[in-house]
C-alpha positions in Angstrom: 0.0 0.0 0.0 1.1 3.5 -0.7 0.3 6.6 1.3 -2.5 8.6 -0.2 -2.0 11.8 -2.1 -2.4 15.2 -0.4 -6.0 16.2 -0.3 -6.8 19.9 -0.4 -9.5 21.0 2.1 -11.6 23.8 0.7 -15.0 23.5 2.4 -16.5 23.1 5.9 -18.2 20.0 4.6 -14.9 18.4 4.0 -13.8 19.2 7.5 -17.0 17.7 8.8 -16.3 14.5 6.8 -12.8 14.3 8.4 -14.4 14.9 11.9 -17.0 12.2 11.3 -14.5 9.6 10.0 -13.7 6.6 12.2 -10.4 6.2 10.5 -7.1 8.1 11.2 -6.4 11.2 9.1 -3.5 13.6 9.1 -4.2 17.3 8.6 -1.5 19.7 7.7 -2.3 23.4 8.1 0.0 25.5 6.0 0.7 29.1 5.2 2.3 29.8 1.8 3.5 33.2 3.2 5.5 31.7 6.0 9.1 30.4 5.6 8.8 28.0 8.5 5.6 26.6 7.0 7.3 26.2 3.6 10.2 24.4 5.1 8.0 22.1 7.1 5.9 21.4 4.0 9.0 20.5 2.0 10.2 18.2 4.7 6.7 16.5 5.0 6.6 16.0 1.2 10.0 14.3 1.4 8.9 12.1 4.3 5.6 11.1 2.6 7.4 9.9 -0.5 9.7 7.8 1.6 6.9 5.9 3.4 5.6 3.0 1.3 3.5 1.1 3.8 0.7 3.3 5.2 -2.5 4.4 3.7 -3.6 7.3 5.9 -5.2 10.3 4.1 -3.2 13.5 4.4 -5.2 16.7 4.1 -3.7 20.1 3.5 -5.3 23.4 4.4 -4.0 26.7 3.2 -4.6 28.9 6.2 -4.6 32.1 4.0 -7.0 31.0 1.3 -9.1 28.9 3.6 -9.3 30.8 6.8 -12.8 29.6 7.7 -11.9 25.9 7.2 -8.7 26.4 9.3 -10.8 27.9 12.1 -13.4 25.1 11.9 -10.5 22.6 12.2 -9.2 24.3 15.3 -12.7 24.5 16.9 -13.8 21.0 15.9 -10.7 19.2 17.1 -10.2 21.6 20.1 -6.7 22.7 19.3 -5.2 26.1 19.3 -4.7 27.4 15.8 -1.1 27.4 14.6 0.7 27.4 11.3 2.3 25.3 10.3 0.5 22.6 12.3 0.1 18.9 11.9 -2.8 17.0 13.5 -3.6 13.3 13.7 -7.3 12.9 14.1 -9.7 10.0 14.6 -13.4 9.7 15.7 -13.7 13.5 15.9 -10.7 13.8 18.3 -7.2 15.1 17.8 -4.9 12.4 19.2 -1.7 14.3 18.3 -0.6 17.7 17.2 2.6 19.5 16.5 3.6 22.8 15.1 6.4 24.8 13.6 9.8 23.0 13.8 8.4 20.1 15.8 6.5 18.8 12.7 7.7 15.4 11.6 5.7 12.7 9.9 7.8 10.0 11.6 6.7 11.3 15.0 3.1 11.0 14.0 3.3 7.3 13.3 3.4 6.3 17.0 -0.1 7.8 17.3 -1.5 5.8 14.3 -2.3 2.2 15.2 
């Protein structure tokens, strides 16, 4: 199995679908105007392509273009908004989150069982 492609979140309905899912999902909140966010995104893309054996959807939210959806994610999963930010969610709960330089796909795997 290969990891799924990045899925762009552009609506509140998509956020609700992630919230309602009983499966694990990864959400990456990203600002294209922030150098830290761009570096974290580049690192994540590299890590994703190196992982051949997991099939967890990875959602990406542009916090500039999709402010409303970004806010709904923070409110729905009860996390403080940050950017960049990586969330692991399941059953409407955030089971892990990291932000800024702490973002690492490898670190998230311990929370996906």
